N, CA, C and O of each residue as an XYZ file, in Angstrom:
424
protein
N      96.891     22.174      6.288
C      96.656     23.189      7.304
C      96.775     24.574      6.667
O      97.640     24.816      5.826
N      95.895     25.466      7.084
C      95.909     26.848      6.601
C      96.181     27.757      7.790
O      95.470     27.700      8.794
N      97.211     28.598      7.680
C      97.484     29.534      8.764
C      96.826     30.886      8.452
O      96.338     31.101      7.343
N      96.818     31.775      9.417
C      96.130     33.058      9.253
C      96.765     33.890      8.151
O      96.062     34.622      7.455
N      98.068     33.798      7.977
C      98.711     34.576      6.911
C      98.236     34.133      5.530
O      97.972     34.960      4.658
N      98.132     32.823      5.342
C      97.620     32.292      4.074
C      96.159     32.682      3.897
O      95.757     33.108      2.815
N      95.362     32.538      4.954
C      93.950     32.917      4.931
C      93.825     34.387      4.516
O      93.066     34.718      3.604
N      94.560     35.246      5.178
C      94.500     36.694      4.909
C      94.892     36.996      3.459
O      94.215     37.754      2.765
N      95.982     36.397      3.021
C      96.460     36.630      1.656
C      95.406     36.211      0.632
O      95.135     36.947     -0.317
N      94.819     35.044      0.821
C      93.782     34.565     -0.101
C      92.552     35.472     -0.073
O      92.051     35.878     -1.121
N      92.075     35.782      1.117
C      90.851     36.581      1.251
C      91.018     37.979      0.663
O      90.106     38.502      0.023
N      92.171     38.573      0.881
C      92.396     39.935      0.387
C      92.784     39.976     -1.088
O      92.914     41.058     -1.660
N      92.969     38.826     -1.706
C      93.277     38.785     -3.139
C      92.037     39.013     -4.000
O      92.151     39.291     -5.193
N      90.857     38.896     -3.399
C      89.621     39.105     -4.155
C      89.354     40.597     -4.349
O      89.701     41.420     -3.502
N      88.745     40.919     -5.455
C      88.450     42.311     -5.799
C      87.621     43.000     -4.704
O      86.578     42.497     -4.286
N      88.105     44.149     -4.258
C      87.439     45.001     -3.259
C      87.313     44.369     -1.873
O      86.553     44.868     -1.043
N      88.030     43.297     -1.608
C      87.966     42.661     -0.288
C      88.763     43.486      0.722
O      89.840     43.998      0.418
N      88.208     43.601      1.929
C      88.877     44.307      3.018
C      88.810     43.465      4.289
O      88.002     42.543      4.402
N      89.668     43.800      5.230
C      89.706     43.126      6.525
C      89.248     44.111      7.589
O      89.712     45.251      7.624
N      88.336     43.676      8.460
C      87.837     44.500      9.559
C      87.557     43.625     10.774
O      87.285     42.433     10.636
N      87.626     44.221     11.971
C      87.243     43.466     13.165
C      85.733     43.156     13.140
O      84.938     43.913     12.584
N      85.370     42.041     13.747
C      83.962     41.656     13.884
C      83.819     40.977     15.243
O      84.069     39.779     15.380
N      83.414     41.758     16.246
C      83.396     41.288     17.624
C      84.777     40.774     17.982
O      85.746     41.521     17.845
N      84.917     39.524     18.436
C      86.227     38.995     18.818
C      86.916     38.281     17.651
O      87.920     37.598     17.851
N      86.385     38.435     16.445
C      86.930     37.771     15.258
C      87.470     38.794     14.265
O      87.282     40.001     14.422
N      88.135     38.290     13.256
C      88.565     39.096     12.121
C      87.635     38.745     10.972
O      87.416     37.569     10.679
N      87.084     39.770     10.318
C      86.194     39.498      9.191
C      86.819     39.971      7.889
O      87.649     40.880      7.865
N      86.400     39.334      6.819
C      86.777     39.722      5.469
C      85.479     40.033      4.742
O      84.534     39.245      4.748
N      85.460     41.217      4.108
C      84.213     41.734      3.547
C      84.402     42.241      2.131
O      85.504     42.570      1.692
N      83.294     42.287      1.449
C      83.215     42.942      0.157
C      81.924     43.753      0.177
O      80.856     43.225      0.489
N      82.028     45.039     -0.156
C      80.877     45.956     -0.107
C      80.135     45.869      1.227
O      78.907     45.801      1.259
N      80.880     45.873      2.308
C      80.367     45.849      3.684
C      79.716     44.533      4.091
O      79.177     44.438      5.193
N      79.749     43.515      3.231
C      79.144     42.218      3.548
C      80.244     41.214      3.852
O      81.231     41.112      3.123
N      80.064     40.480      4.932
C      81.047     39.477      5.351
C      80.951     38.234      4.468
O      79.870     37.694      4.236
N      82.124     37.793      3.978
C      82.153     36.512      3.268
C      82.981     35.480      4.038
O      82.916     34.287      3.741
N      83.766     35.937      5.032
C      84.556     35.002      5.839
C      84.952     35.666      7.148
O      85.120     36.883      7.215
N      85.100     34.850      8.187
C      85.661     35.324      9.452
C      86.722     34.334      9.909
O      86.723     33.162      9.530
N      87.623     34.847     10.736
C      88.658     34.024     11.353
C      88.483     34.101     12.851
O      88.477     35.188     13.428
N      88.341     32.947     13.485
C      88.205     32.840     14.929
C      89.536     32.332     15.480
O      89.817     31.134     15.438
N      90.343     33.245     15.992
C      91.677     32.898     16.476
C      91.622     31.935     17.661
O      92.435     31.016     17.761
N      90.659     32.153     18.558
C      90.547     31.324     19.764
C      90.338     29.845     19.410
O      90.988     28.971     19.983
N      89.441     29.572     18.474
C      89.115     28.191     18.087
C      89.852     27.725     16.834
O      89.721     26.571     16.424
N      90.618     28.612     16.235
C      91.377     28.370     15.024
C      90.530     27.745     13.921
O      90.840     26.682     13.383
N      89.445     28.457     13.611
C      88.658     28.048     12.460
C      88.147     29.269     11.698
O      88.158     30.398     12.189
N      87.705     28.990     10.490
C      87.101     30.011      9.634
C      85.613     29.749      9.579
O      85.148     28.635      9.817
N      84.883     30.790      9.261
C      83.464     30.642      8.967
C      83.242     31.277      7.605
O      83.594     32.436      7.383
N      82.654     30.509      6.697
C      82.420     30.950      5.331
C      80.933     30.969      5.018
O      80.157     30.216      5.605
N      80.539     31.837      4.087
C      79.139     31.940      3.645
C      79.001     31.173      2.337
O      79.314     31.696      1.267
N      78.533     29.938      2.426
C      78.319     29.106      1.251
C      76.834     29.041      0.925
O      75.994     29.279      1.793
N      76.510     28.720     -0.316
C      75.094     28.474     -0.609
C      74.764     27.051     -0.145
O      75.665     26.293      0.216
N      73.501     26.692     -0.153
C      73.079     25.397      0.395
C      73.738     24.212     -0.306
O      74.139     23.245      0.343
N      73.847     24.288     -1.623
C      74.428     23.177     -2.379
C      75.914     23.034     -2.062
O      76.385     21.935     -1.769
N      76.654     24.146     -2.118
C      78.084     24.082     -1.824
C      78.332     23.625     -0.391
O      79.245     22.842     -0.133
N      77.520     24.115      0.535
C      77.666     23.706      1.927
C      77.486     22.195      2.051
O      78.276     21.528      2.719
N      76.460     21.660      1.416
C      76.201     20.222      1.535
C      77.319     19.396      0.899
O      77.669     18.333      1.412
N      77.879     19.873     -0.208
C      78.966     19.149     -0.874
C      80.218     19.132      0.007
O      80.803     18.072      0.233
N      80.627     20.293      0.500
C      81.832     20.345      1.340
C      81.622     19.552      2.634
O      82.515     18.819      3.059
N      80.470     19.691      3.253
C      80.223     18.987      4.520
C      80.165     17.479      4.326
O      80.658     16.726      5.166
N      79.570     17.035      3.230
C      79.467     15.594      2.974
C      80.823     14.976      2.661
O      81.095     13.839      3.045
N      81.672     15.726      1.966
C      82.958     15.164      1.574
C      83.989     15.215      2.698
O      84.933     14.425      2.713
N      83.812     16.129      3.626
C      84.811     16.315      4.694
C      84.149     16.775      5.984
O      84.409     17.882      6.456
N      83.299     15.937      6.556
C      82.484     16.362      7.700
C      83.269     16.677      8.971
O      82.730     17.308      9.879
N      84.516     16.256      9.054
C      85.335     16.610     10.216
C      86.050     17.950     10.001
O      86.652     18.501     10.922
N      85.972     18.457      8.772
C      86.636     19.706      8.420
C      85.623     20.822      8.185
O      85.825     21.951      8.634
N      84.537     20.512      7.484
C      83.472     21.470      7.161
C      82.184     21.028      7.842
O      81.795     19.864      7.747
N      81.527     21.950      8.522
C      80.216     21.640      9.091
C      79.447     22.935      9.328
O      80.040     23.971      9.629
N      78.114     22.870      9.189
C      77.305     24.081      9.378
C      77.368     24.573     10.818
O      77.486     23.779     11.751
N      77.288     25.877     10.987
C      77.140     26.425     12.338
C      75.850     25.815     12.892
O      74.839     25.798     12.190
N      75.857     25.315     14.128
C      74.690     24.586     14.643
C      73.563     25.495     15.143
O      73.154     25.410     16.301
N      73.073     26.353     14.270
C      71.923     27.197     14.598
C      71.327     27.721     13.300
O      71.643     27.204     12.228
N      70.474     28.733     13.374
C      69.815     29.237     12.161
C      70.813     29.797     11.149
O      70.529     29.809      9.951
N      71.982     30.262     11.611
C      72.998     30.766     10.684
C      73.518     29.633      9.800
O      73.785     29.838      8.616
N      73.657     28.466     10.365
C      74.103     27.306      9.594
C      73.125     26.944      8.497
O      73.530     26.515      7.417
N      71.848     27.110      8.766
C      70.823     26.827      7.753
C      70.841     27.856      6.630
O      70.272     27.627      5.563
N      71.497     28.992      6.872
C      71.627     30.030      5.849
C      72.943     29.893      5.088
O      73.269     30.746      4.262
N      73.694     28.841      5.352
C      74.919     28.571      4.613
C      76.215     28.865      5.346
O      77.294     28.564      4.835
N      76.129     29.449      6.539
C      77.356     29.755      7.282
C      77.974     28.450      7.755
O      77.343     27.655      8.452
N      79.228     28.250      7.356
C      79.898     26.962      7.510
C      81.243     27.126      8.215
O      82.048     27.981      7.846
N      81.475     26.301      9.227
C      82.750     26.302      9.946
C      83.759     25.447      9.174
O      83.430     24.381      8.654
N      84.987     25.945      9.116
C      86.087     25.209      8.478
C      87.218     25.085      9.493
O      87.727     26.091      9.987
N      87.602     23.874      9.796
C      88.710     23.614     10.727
C      90.032     23.842      9.997
O      90.458     23.008      9.198
N      90.670     24.963     10.272
C      91.873     25.353      9.538
C      93.061     24.431      9.788
O      93.943     24.319      8.937
N      93.095     23.775     10.937
C      94.209     22.871     11.234
C      94.101     21.557     10.455
O      95.053     20.777     10.422
N      92.952     21.311      9.831
C      92.726     20.045      9.126
C      92.539     20.195      7.620
O      92.737     19.232      6.878
N      92.167     21.366      7.165
C      91.805     21.539      5.752
C      93.042     21.659      4.867
O      94.033     22.285      5.242
N      92.966     21.048      3.689
C      94.022     21.212      2.693
C      93.915     22.618      2.091
O      92.808     23.093      1.839
N      95.030     23.278      1.860
C      94.983     24.643      1.324
C      94.177     24.783      0.038
O      93.466     25.773     -0.137
N      94.275     23.805     -0.869
C      93.533     23.891     -2.137
C      92.025     23.837     -1.895
O      91.259     24.564     -2.527
N      91.609     22.973     -0.980
C      90.184     22.852     -0.670
C      89.675     24.129     -0.006
O      88.578     24.599     -0.308
N      90.475     24.683      0.896
C      90.083     25.930      1.552
C      89.968     27.051      0.535
O      89.022     27.838      0.576
N      90.918     27.127     -0.369
C      90.889     28.182     -1.387
C      89.627     28.072     -2.243
O      89.007     29.087     -2.559
N      89.244     26.864     -2.617
C      88.010     26.667     -3.395
C      86.787     27.137     -2.615
O      85.936     27.841     -3.158
N      86.699     26.750     -1.348
C      85.551     27.135     -0.525
C      85.518     28.644     -0.298
O      84.451     29.255     -0.346
N      86.675     29.243     -0.052
C      86.743     30.686      0.177
C      86.309     31.449     -1.069
O      85.607     32.455     -0.965
N      86.711     30.990     -2.225
C      86.308     31.636     -3.486
C      84.794     31.579     -3.661
O      84.175     32.570     -4.047
N      84.202     30.438     -3.381
C      82.741     30.308     -3.475
C      82.052     31.231     -2.480
O      81.034     31.844     -2.801
N      82.599     31.332     -1.281
C      82.033     32.217     -0.268
C      82.056     33.664     -0.749
O      81.061     34.380     -0.641
N      83.195     34.081     -1.279
C      83.312     35.443     -1.817
C      82.290     35.663     -2.941
O      81.614     36.692     -2.969
N      82.177     34.712     -3.856
C      81.249     34.847     -4.972
C      79.798     34.918     -4.519
O      78.976     35.559     -5.174
N      79.472     34.266     -3.406
C      78.104     34.309     -2.879
C      77.741     35.669     -2.337
O      76.564     36.028     -2.296
N      78.739     36.435     -1.918
C      78.496     37.722     -1.271
C      78.791     38.908     -2.190
O      78.140     39.948     -2.091
N      79.768     38.751     -3.082
C      80.190     39.853     -3.955
C      79.064     40.254     -4.901
O      78.262     39.417     -5.314
N      79.010     41.550     -5.243
C      77.997     41.981     -6.212
C      78.213     41.284     -7.555
O      79.345     41.083     -7.996
N      77.128     40.930     -8.175
C      77.196     40.251     -9.471
C      77.544     41.283    -10.544
O      76.984     42.379    -10.584
N      78.482     40.902    -11.407
C      78.877     41.795    -12.507
C      77.865     41.701    -13.631
O      77.302     40.643    -13.911
N      77.656     42.826    -14.255
C      76.679     42.852    -15.374
C      77.328     42.463    -16.667
O      76.667     42.430    -17.704
């Protein structure tokens, strides 16, 4: 299980990551681009994965990771059930999400 404090600590550990409100959610961003959100009401995260990473996480843990059921899901936005995910697995997915959004270093 991952709580919001752990989520926040991990998300803000990435270079230039900030926390901002996003409608009724909390978002984590880099260079104004969202790489993760926290939905307190449903107690889940939403991460921006690429298609391959999304398919790997969803196939290995379909009760924990699953695409948002609309066009956003087809773009890699993936729901993570925080009450079920192992912290190490969440940390791996969050890092990939950040890397998908962060500017590429030269």
